[in-house]
C-alpha positions, 0 to 999 in steps of 0.5 A, a space after each residue: 389735095 391728098 385728103 380728097 381724091 376720086 377714089 377716096 370720095 367714092 369710098 365715102 359714098 359707098 360707106 354712106 349708101 351701102 354700109 350697115 354701120 350707123 356710126 360709119 355712115 354718120 362719119 362718111 356723111 360728115 366727111 362728104 359734107 366737108 368735101 362739098 364745101 371744099 374747092 376740090 369738089 368741083 373737079 372731083 364731082 366732074 370726074 365722077 360724072 364722067 366715070 359713071 361708076 354707080 347710081 349713088 356716085 352719079 347722084 352725089 356728083 350731080 347734086 354737088 355740082 348743082 350746090 357748088 354753082 348755086 352757093 359757091 360760084 365765086 370760088 371759080 375764076 372767070 376764065 374757068 366758066 366756059 370749060 365748066 359750061 362745056 363739061 356740063 353740056 357734055 354730061 347733059 348730052 350723055 344722059 340716056 333712057 337709063 339715067 335716073 330722073 333725080 340725076 337729070 333734074 340735078 344736072 339740068 338745074 346746074 346748067 340752068 343756074 350756070 346760064 343765069 349766073 354766067 354773064 359771058 354766056 350770051 345766048 344760052 337758050 339758042 346754044 343749048 337748042 343748037 347743041 342738043 336738039 338734033 340728038 333724040 336722047 338729049 331731048 329729055 334733058 333739054 326739055 328739063 333744062 328749058 323748064 327749070 331755067 325760068 323757074 330759077 330766075 327768082 331763086 333766093 339762093 342765086 341772088 341774081 339781082 334786078 339788073 341781071 334778072 332784067 337782062 335774063 328776061 330779055 334773053 328769054 323773051 328773045 328766045 321765046 319764039 325758038 323755044 315755042 317752035 322747038 316744043 311744037 316740033 317735039 309734039 310732032 316727032 314719031 321717034 319719041 314716046 308720045 305720052 312722055 313728050 307731051 308731059 315734058 313739053 307741057 311742063 316746059 311750056 307752063 314754066 315759060 307761060 308763068 314768066 310771061 315770055 309769050 305775048 297774050 296774042 300768041 298763046 292760044 293758037 299754038 299746038 301746045 295750048 290746043 293740046 292742053 285743052 284737047 287733053 282736058 276734054 277727053 275722058 280717058 286722059 291719064 292722070 299725069 297728063 291731065 294734071 300737066 294740062 291743068 298746070 298749063 291752062 292755069 299758067 295761061 290764065 295767069 298771063 291774063 292777070 298781068 295784062 295792062 288796062 285797055 287791051 287791044 282788039 287782038 288781045 281781047 279776041 284771044 281772051 274771049 277765045 280762052 274764056 270760051 275754051 275753058 267754058 267747054 270744060 263744063 261737060 268734062 267736069 260733069 263726066 269726072 263727077 259722074 265717074 267719081 274721078 276726084 283728082 280730075 274734078 279738082 283740076 277743073 275746079 282749079 281752072 275755073 277758079 283761075 279763070 275768075 281770078 284772070 277776069 277779076 277786074 272785068 267781073 267788077 267793072 260795071 254792074 249795069 253791063 255785066 261782063 260775059 265772064 260772070 259765067 265763070 262764077 257759075 262754073 266755080 259754083 258748080 264745083 262748090 256744089 260738088 259732094 266732096 268739100 275738099 273741092 269746094 275749099 279750093 275756091 275759098 280764096 276767090 270768095 275772100 277776094 270778091 268780098 274784100 273788093 265789094 266791101 272796099 267799093 261799097 257800091 250797092 248796085 255792084 253788091 246786088 249783082 253778086 247776091 245770087 251767087 253768094 246765096 248759092 255759095 252759102 246754101 252749098 256751104 250749109 250742105 257741106 257743113 252737115 255731119 254724117 247722119 250716123 255720127 255719134 257725139 261731137 266732131 273731134 277737133 283734130 280731124 279734117 272736117 273740123 278744120 273745114 268747118 272752121 274755114 267755112 265759119 271764117 268765109 261766111 263771116 266774110 261774105 255774109 254782108 253781101 246777102 245780109 246777115 239777117 236774110 242769111 239767118 232767116 233763110 236757115 231758120 226756114 230750114 229749121 221749120 221745115 217738116 221732117 228736118 233731120 238732126 244733121 240738117 238742123 245742126 248745120 243750119 244752127 252752125 251757119 246761124 252761129 256765124 252771122 248772129 253777131 252781125 244781126 241788129 240787137 232790136 230784131 224781134 221777128 226770128 231771134 225770139 223764136 230761135 232762142 225759145 226753141 233752144 231753151 226748150 230743147 229736149 235732152 233727147 236731141 242729138 248732142 251735136 245739135 245741142 252743142 251748136 245751139 249753145 254756141 249760137 246763144 253765146 253769139 246772140 249775146 248782144 241781142 240778149 243784152 238788149 232783151 234783158 227779160 231773156 237773160 235769167 232763162 239763158 243763164 239757167 240754161 247755160 248753168 245747167 249745160 255747164 254742169 253736164 258731163 256729156 261734152 256740152 260744158 265747153 260750149 256753155 262756158 264759151 257762151 257764158 263768157 260771151 254773155 258776161 262780156 256783152 251784158 256786164 252791167 246787167 250781170 252785176 246782180 249775178 256776181 255771187 253765182 259767178 263767184 261760185 262758178 269760179 270756185 267750182 271750175 275744176 268740177 266742170 268738164 272743160 279744159 283750162 283754156 276755156 276755164 281761163 276764158 270764163 274767168 275773163 268774163 267773170 272779171 269783166 263783171 267784177 270791174 263793174 262792182 262797187 269798191 266795197 264789193 270788188 276787193 273781197 270778191 276779187 281776193 276770193 277769186 284770185 285765192 281760188 288760183 293761188 291756194 293750189 299754187 301755194 300747195 304745189 310750191 310747198 309740197 311738190 318737186 320741180 321735176 314732177 310738173 305735168 304740163 297742162 295738168 293741175 300739178 303744173 304751176 302754169 295751170 294756176 298762174 294763167 288763171 290768176 293772170 286772166 283775172 288780174 288782167 281783166 279786172 280793170 276798175 276805174 280808180 283815181 290815182 289818189 285812191 288805193 287800187 283794190 288789186 294793190 293789197 292782193 298783189 302785195 300779199 301774193 308777192 311772197 308766193 310769186 317770189 317762191 315760184 320764181 326761186 323754185 322753178 327758175 330753170 323752167 323757162 315756160 313757168 318763168 315766162 308765165 310768172 313774169 306775165 302775171 307780174 306784168 299785168 299786176 304792175 300795169 293794173 296798179 301802176 305806181 302803187 306797186 312801188 313796194 314791189 320794185 326793190 325786192 323784184 329787181 333784186 331777185 330778177 337780177 340774181 336769177 337772170 345772171 344764172 338762167 338768162 331768161 329774157 322775160 326778166 328783161 321784159 319785166 324790167 322794161 315794164 318797171 322802167 315804163 312805170 317808175 322811171 319818171 320818179 326821180 327817186 327810182 331812176 338810180 335803182 333802175 339804172 343799176 338794174 340795167 347795168 346788172 343786166 348788161 354783163 350776162 346779156 352781152 356774154 350770151 350774145 357774144 358767144 358763137 351764133 349768140 345773136 341768132 340763137 337768142 333772138 328773144 334776148 335781143 328783142 327784150 334787151 333793146 325793148 328795155 333800152 328803148 324804155 329808158 330812152 323814153 322815160 329817162 333819156 338824159 340819165 342814160 345818155 350821161 351814163 357809161 352804159 350808152 356806148 356799149 349798148 349802141 355798139 351791141 345794137 350795131 352788131 345786132 343790125 344784121 339779125 334777120 329775126 323780125 321782132 328782134 330786129 324791130 326792137 334794135 331799130 326802135 332803139 336807134 330811132 328812140 335814141 336819135 329822136 333826142 338829137 333833133 333840133 328842138 326847143 324842148 328843154 329836155 331835148 336841149 340837154 340830150 341833143 349834144 350827147 346824141 349828136 356826139 354819139 351819132 357823129 362818132 358812130 354814124 358811119 358804122 351805123 350806115 355801113 351796117 344798116 346798108 350791109 344788113 339790108 342788102 345781104 341779111 334782112 327780109 324786104 318787109 324789115 326795111 321800113 324800120 331801117 328807113 326810119 333809122 336812116 331818116 332820124 340819123 340824117 336829121 341829127 347829123 345833117 346831109 353834109 355828114 350823112 353823104 360821106 356815110 352813105 358814100 362809104 357804105 355804098 363803096 363797100 358793096 360788090 360792084 360785080 357778082 361772081 358771074 361777072 355781071 354788074 350788080 349796081 351801076 354807078 348811076 343807080 348808087 348815086 340815085 339811091 344816095 340822092 334819094 335818101 338825102 333829099 327824102 322828106 319822109 321815112 316812107 320815101 327812104 324805105 321805098 328807095 331802100 327796097 328798090 335798091 336792095 333788089 339790085 343785089 337779090 
C-alpha cells in the first residue's frame, strides 16, 4: 500500500494533466493505468471523490470507479457491495450546478452498472427515487442515472447473462409507472430550468421506451409524448430540444415494431393516434424546408421513415384493402424530394427493405400497389444524381457526391424490378429526347439507364438501338461527364450487343478510340471493353490480334492498374475460346508483356526502391500475370498437355528469384503465392515438375520469414498432389518442416491473437491433409501436436482463423464415424483413440471458448465439432465430457446472481446428447451462452 496513497495518486494526476514534460506525462499515464488495475484504486477513488480537490482528480476518480465496477467487480467481497452503493449515492447526491457533465455521466454509469450487477439490491429504481427525488439539485444526476440504466442492460462489458437480464427487465417493468410519474412531475416543477429539464426528461423517457418498459396502450396519452409532439410542431423549438423530441418519437415508434400480431382494440386505437400525430408533422416539415433548417428536416425524415418501419407489416398486408399507413410512404417521398441528397439518403434502408420483401413475396398485385411510389423514388433519385451545371470534368472518386451516386446505383438496381427495368430505361430515354435538355440532365438520365441496362431483355429493339446509335455518334464537344457515363452504359448493354452482332464492330471502334484519349475517358472505355469481352467471348475471337495489341500497349493508356487488370481478365476470357495452336503463343505473348518488366526489376533494382502501386513495384506486374493465368481456362483433357504448363515452367526461375529477393516483403510474397496458386490450379497435376523446388524454397523462406501465404500454397500442393502415392512422403516432410516455426510463433506471448493468418492457413493446410491422405497423417507422429495446438486455438475469436480450427476438428473426426468405407475403416480406430484421449479437453475448451471468447456467429462451427465428436465417441463417453465442462463454469456471477441454474445446465446437456443435427446443437449453444453474456 506504500506505493499508492491519495497524495501520490493526486501528484500523478497533476503530472498528467498539468505537466509540460511529455516524458513525465507518459510515465504518469502508465503509472495511473497500473493504479486503476490495482485493488487499492477502489478506496482511493472513493476518497478522491469525497475530497473534490480539482476537476481532473474528480474526473479521474469517477472514471476509475465506473471502470472498476464494469471490469473488476469480482475483486470486491459481497459484504462490501452495500457500502459501495451508499457511497456512490452520496457522491451522486452532492452533485451541483458546477459539477462537470463528464463527471456526472461517469458517476451515473457507475451507479447504473452497480444496480445491474448487484443482485442484493432488490429495488434500485425505487431506492434512488426515494433518496434523490426530494432534493432539487439531485434531480439532474437522478435523470442521468435513470437514462443510462436501461441503456447498460446489454453492455458487453457487464456480461449480465440472460437470467439476470430477465430479472432486471422485470424490475424495470415494475418500476416503469413510478418513473413515468417522476418524469411527468419534473416537467411541472417551477424551480428547475425548463429547457434543461425537458431535454433530460425526454432523453430518459426515450431510453425507457427503447426497452419497451411501457405498454403501447400507455405511451401516447402522457405528458412526455405530448410534449415531444408539441415541440416538433413549433417552428421556434431549439435544435437540441428538437433532436431529443425526435429521438423520443422514434423510440415510441420502435415500441410498435415489436408488438404482437392481432393487437387489441385499445392498442390499435393508440397506434392510429400515433400515426395521426406523426402525419401532423407534415406542415412543420415544409416550414423547416422553407427556412432551410436542414437539421430539423433530417429529424422529420427520420420520424417519417421510422413510421413506415413501425407499420411495415401493415403496409404489405393486403393489396386489395390498402392500410391507412400507406400515407407514410408519401411522407417519406416528400423527404426524398428534398433538395439536399443527404436527406434522401436517410430513407434508403426503407426502400431496400421494401424491395426485398416484395421480391420474396412475388405477388404481382402487391408489387403493383407500390409501383407509383417507386416511380416517384426513381424520378427523385434522377434529380439528386445531377451534377452542378457549372461543373467541369468528372466527379472525383473520393467526395461525398460520388459516394452518394454509388449508393443510388445500388438502390436502383434493387428496386428497378418493381417498375420494370425496361419501363425505367424508357422513362429516362424520354428525358433525353426532350427539347433543351441540359447536359447535367442528360448525364443523370444516362446514369440511371446504366444501372438498369443489364436487366433489359437482349431482344429489345425499340429504344436501345436509338440509344446506342446516339452514343456512338456523340460529338467531342459533348460534356466529358456525359461521354464518360455513356461509355459505361455501352458496357452495361453488353448482353444486348452480344445478341446484336451487327453493332459489335462499331462499338469496338468507339471504345478503342475512347481508350486512347487522355481526357479521362480511358477508364470508362476499358471497363466497357472488359464487359463486352466477358459477354461476347465467341464473337470476339476474330478480334484477338487487336486485343493482344491492346495488352501490349496497356501502359500507354490513361488507366490505373486495377482497370488494366480488369481489361486483361476480359482478354483472357477470349483467349480461352481460341484453338489450341493459337492459344499458347497468344498466351505466352500476353504473359510475357508482364514478366519481362518484372524480370528487369529483379535484375536491376533494390528491394528498398519499391514504390507501391508504381511500375517499380513487382506487385504491379504480378497482379496482371495473375489475372491472365486465372482467367485463361481452356477445356483441356488430362491426357493433353495444358498450354499453360510450358509457360509456368519457363517462368519458375523468375518467380523463384522474386521470392528470394523480396522475401521480407509480405505483400509481394502474398501476391507471388497467389500467382503460384492460380498456375497450379490451372494445370493441376501437370505442375508436378515444380513441386519439389517449390517446397524446398518455401520451407527455407518460411523458417526465416514466417509468411503464412507459404502455408496456403502448401495446402494447394496437398490438394493437387497428395492423392499420388509418390508425392505423399515429400508432402508430409513439408508439413513437419512447417510445424516447428509455426508452433514457435504461436507459443510466443499473444502468439495466437497476433498471428491469426498463420492459424488460419496452418489449420487449412492440416485439413487438406485429412481430406487427401488421412491415413498417412493419422499414422504419423504429427497428428497429436497438431491436435493439441488446435485445442489451444479454440479460444481465438478471429472469424476465419477459428473457422479453420473448427474445420480441422470436423475433418479429423469425420474419419472416426462408423462407416463401411474401406478407407474409413483403417482411419476409424486411430481417430476414436485420439477422440477418447483428448475429447474431454476438446469439449472443455469448446464450452469455455463459446461462453467467454467467441462471438455468437461463430458458434455454428463449434456445434458441428460437438456433433461430430458425439458420433465418434458415443453418448456414453460424451455425457461425462459435457458434465465436466459444465461443472467448470461459474455458477454465480461477481454480483451474486445465478448465471445458469442446474436445470438449465441439464437441459443443455440433454439437448446436445439427443440432437440429431448440427443445427439443433448450434441453436442450443447460442441459447446457453446467453446465460453468461
